[in-house]
N, C-alpha and C positions, 0 to 999 in steps of 0.2 A: 273708141274714144282714145285720143292721144294722151299719153302720160309723159310727164317730164322726166328726163334722164337724171337720176339723183346724182350722178358723177359730174354733170355739167355744172360749172359755176354759175351762181346767180348773176344775171346781167341787169345792171341798174341803169335807169334813164337819167336825163340831165337833172331831174328834180331829186335824185338820190333815192327814189322809191323803186321797188321791184317792178319789173315790166310785167305785163299780163302774160299768162301761161302760153297762150297761142303765139304771142310775139317771141317768147323765149325759144319755143320749140322750132319755130320757123327760122330764127336766127341761127340756132345750133345746127339745124340740118343744112343750112346754106354754108355754114363754116366748115362742115365736114366735107363738103364737095369742093369748096373753093380753096381750102388749106390742106393739102396732102402731106405736109411735113411729118406729122407723127407716124403715118403709115410707112413712109419712105425710110424713116429712121429704124423702124422695126425690121423691115426687109433688109436694110443694109447691115444690121446687127447679125441677122441670120446668115447672110452671105459671108460676112467676115468670119463668123464662127465656123462655118463649114470649110472655108479656105484654110483657117488655122489648123483644124483637125487634119485636113489633107496634107498640109506642109509638115505637120508633126509626124504623121505616119511615114511620109517619104524620108524624113530625117532619120527615124528609127531604122528603117530598112537599109539606108545608106551606111549608117554606123555599123550595123550587124554584118553587112556584106564586107565592109572594109576590115573588120576584126577577123572574120574567117579567112580572108585573103592574106592578111598579115601573119596569121597562125601557120598557114601552109608554107609561107615564104621563109619564116624564121625557124620553125621547128623541123628537125631532121626527119626525113621520110621513114627511116628505120624505127625511130622512136614512135612515130604515129602508128605504124603497122604493128609494132609489138604491143602497143597499148589498146589496139582494137581487136586483138586476138582473144581466144578463150582463156588466156593466162594473165589477164589484167591484174588479178589479185593473187597471183601465184607467188609462193615463197621458194620456188625452185632456184638453186644456184645457177649462175650463168653458164656453167659447163657441167658435163657429166664426170663422174669419178669411177675408176675401175680398179678393183683389187685383184691383182694377178696372184691367185692362190697357188703358190709353189708347195708341193707336197712336203709335209713334215716341217712346216714353219709356223705352226699354231694357227693356221688360217681357219680351221673349223670353228674354234672358239672365238676368234676375232669376228668372223662373219656373224655368228650367233649373238655375240654381245652387241655389235653395232646394230643388228636388226632389232634387238630388244630395246635399244636406247633411242634410235632415230627413225624417222619416217622415210618412206620411199627407198628403202633398201631392198634390193632384189638379189638374192644369193642362192647358190647351189646348196648351201648349208643353212638357209633360212631367209624368209621374207619378213618385212616389218609387219604386214597386216595381220599375221596370225602368230607373231613371236611371243606375245604375252601368254596366250593359252598354251602354246607349245612348251614354254618354260614352266608354267604352272603344273602341267602334266608330268614334266621331268622331276619337279620337286616332289610330287606325290609318290614317286618311285623310291624316294629316300636314298638317293645315290647318283653317281655319275651315269650317264647314258652311253652305252657302247653302240656305236654306229657300225652296222655290218656293211660289207662291200657288195659287189656284184649288182644284181637287179633288185635289191631290197630298197624301196623308196619310202620316204616319210616326210613329215613337215620339216624335219631337221636335215633331210637329204633329198632334195627335190630333183626329180627326173629332168635332165637337160632338155628333153623334148617338150615337156610341159612348160619349162621356162621359155622356150622358143615360141610355143603356142600363145602364152600369155603376152609376150612381147615386152619391150623395155621402155615403152613410151612414158610410163609414169615413174620411172626410176631416176634417182639422183646418184645412187651408189650401187654398182653392180659387182658382185663377187662370183668368180667362176674358176673352175679348175680343169678346163679343157685345154687343148694345145693352143699355142699362141694365135693360130689362124682365126680362132673364134672372134678375136678383137678387131679383125680387119673391117668388119661391118660398121665400126664406129670411127675408123681412121680418117683423119683430115676433114672432120666435120661432115662426113657422109650421112650421119644419122640426124635427119631433119635439120641439117645446118648447124648442129650443136657440137662443139669440140669436146674431146675427152682427155682427161689427165689420168695416167695409169700409175698405180702405186705397187711397188715390188718389195716384198719383205727380204731382208738380207740377214744371213746367219753365218757364224763361223763355219768355214768349209768342212773341217774334219768333224765337228759336232753334227753338222747337217748330214754328212755321209753316214755316220754311225747311227743316226736316227732312222735313216732310210734302210740301213741294214737290219734294224730291229723290227721293221714292219712285216707283219704276217701277210703274205700274198693270198688273196681270197681264192679258194678252190685248189690251192697247191699244197702238197704235203711233202715233207722230207723224210729223213730217217725215222723209223719207229712210228710212222703215221702222224707225226707232229707237224703243225704248220711250218711252212718254209721260212726260215730266217737265214740270212747270209752272214758270213764272217770274212774278214780280211785275211788273206793268206800272208801273214807276217813272216812265215818261214819259207816263202816262195824262193825257188832257185834262180829265177830270172825276173826281170822287171815286167816282162810280158805276162808272166803268170800272176804276178802281183796286181797288175793293172786290170787283168781279166776278172780277178776276184772283186776289184773295186766296181767294175762296170755292172756286175750282177746285183749290186745294191741300188743302182740308179732307179729312181722313181719319177717318171714324168717330167724330166728336166726340159722337155720340149715345150713346156708352158711359157717359156720366155725365148725370144729370138731377137737378135740385133735389128731385124727389119722393123720392129716395133718403134725404134728410135726415129725412124723416118716418118712414121704415121702419127705419133703422139708426143706430148710432153710426158716423159717417164721419170717419176720420182722414186726414191728408195726410202725405207725406214728400217730401223733396227728391230730384229726379232725380240730382243730383250726389253725394248721400250714400247712395244706395240699396244700393250694393255694400259699404258699410262700416257706417255707423251703423244703417241699417235692418235689415240682416242680423244685426248684433249684437243688435238689439232682439228680433228673432224667435227668436234662439238661446236666449233666456231663457224662451221660451214653448213652442216646438215640440220634439219628441223627436228627438235626433240619430240618424242612421242608424249601423248597426254598421260599415259600410264606405263610404268616400267615394272616388269616382274623381277623381283630381287629375292635372294641372290641368284645370279645366273648359274645354272647347273651345267658343268662342263660336259661336252660330248667327246668321249674317248674314241680314238681310232688306232691307238698303239698301246702295247704293253709298256710298263715301266722298264727303262733300260737298267741293266746291271753293268756299269762301266768297268767293274773289276774283271769282267769276262772279255773285255775288248782289248785285244793284244796291242793295238796301235798306240795306246797310251804308254806302253812300256818299251816301245821301240822308236826312239827319236829319228833314226835314219829312215825307217819305213814311213813314219809320219811326214817327214820332209818331202820324200819322193812322191807320196800320194798327194800332198797339198799342191805341189808343183804341177802334177799331172792334171788335177782338177782345174787349176787356173789356166793351164795352157790349152785345154781341150773343150771346156764347157762355157758357152756364151753367158749363161746365167751368172756364173762365178766371176767372169770378166766384168760384167756390168756392175755387180756389187762392189768389186774391188775398186772400180773407178768412181762409183757414185758415193759410197759412204765417205763422209768427211768433206764432201763437196757441197756446193750451193744447192744441189738437187736432193740432198738428204732432208727428209722431214724430221727435224730434230727437236722441235718444240711443239 
C-alpha cells in the first residue's frame, strides 16, 4: 500500500480541496523524475565543498614551503648549524679560556677557587664537578691542605694523564701547569673549531724569583738533610756567579713562550688582584655553580717566606742587576713587562 510522503506539500485542485491520495503520490513521483534541480543542487554543493578543501590544502602547503625557503635564504647557515647541534640550550661561552699556571703565582689557589665557584672548570689543581666535596673534606681537616709533589695525586692535584684521558670537550676554563707546548692543541681554533684566550698571571720579578727560591724541591735535600732551598749569591765575585745562583731558583719558566702569541689571544692579570678583580671578571663569563663550598681552604705548596733572610733586599745594586738579567733573558718576564698596563691587561 502506497503511503503519502509527509514531507511533500499538499497539492490542491482548482476547487481548493485536497487532491485524492493516489493523485498526490502520482504527481509527486512524476515531479521527482521530471524536476532534477534539488538533486543537482545537492551534488553541486558537495563538489564545491571538496574543491574548496582541496584548494585550502594546496594553499597551506604553498605557504609552508615558501616560509621554509625564505628561512634558509635569510638566516645564515652557521646560525642554523649551531642551533641544530647538541648545544642548542648550552650556556657555554663562545670561546675557551686557558689559565697558564706559572709556578709561584698563586695559581693553585686560583684554580681551586674558580673550580669551586664556576661550572666547566678543568684544572690540574681541581675540577668543578667534585670541587664542593673536595673543599668540604679540606674544611674537615681544620686547616690548610699541604699538597705534596712528585707522583702523589688527589682531587686537588689531578694527574695530567687523567686530564688527557677525560678530555677537554666539556670545559670552558682550563688550568694547567705543563710546559707551553701543552696549549698548542688549542691554538688557532684547532679544538673543534673553537678559539681560546690565554690568561697569564704577572708578578713583580724579584718577588717572584724569591718565591721560587723558597720552594722546596721534591725529593732533593741539601745540607743537614733538609729540603733544598736556594739563595741568591749576593756576595758573588762575578756577575756569572751571581746569575748562576739566580738560575738555580728557576721553576718551570718554560710554561710560557712567545710562540703562544702567534696561536692565541694572550691576556695578562695582576698577581695581587687575581682573587678580586680577575675572579670578578671571570664571573661575568663563566656559569656559576648551584652550590659553593665556603670558605675555600687554601692548598699550600710553599713554606712562608722570611724576607729578612733574603739578602737581595739589602743590596740595591745586586737587585738591579738581577732584575735586568731576568727581563733580558726570560720570555715570560718580557711578556708581562709589555702586557701589564696595556689594553691586554685584565684589570677589571
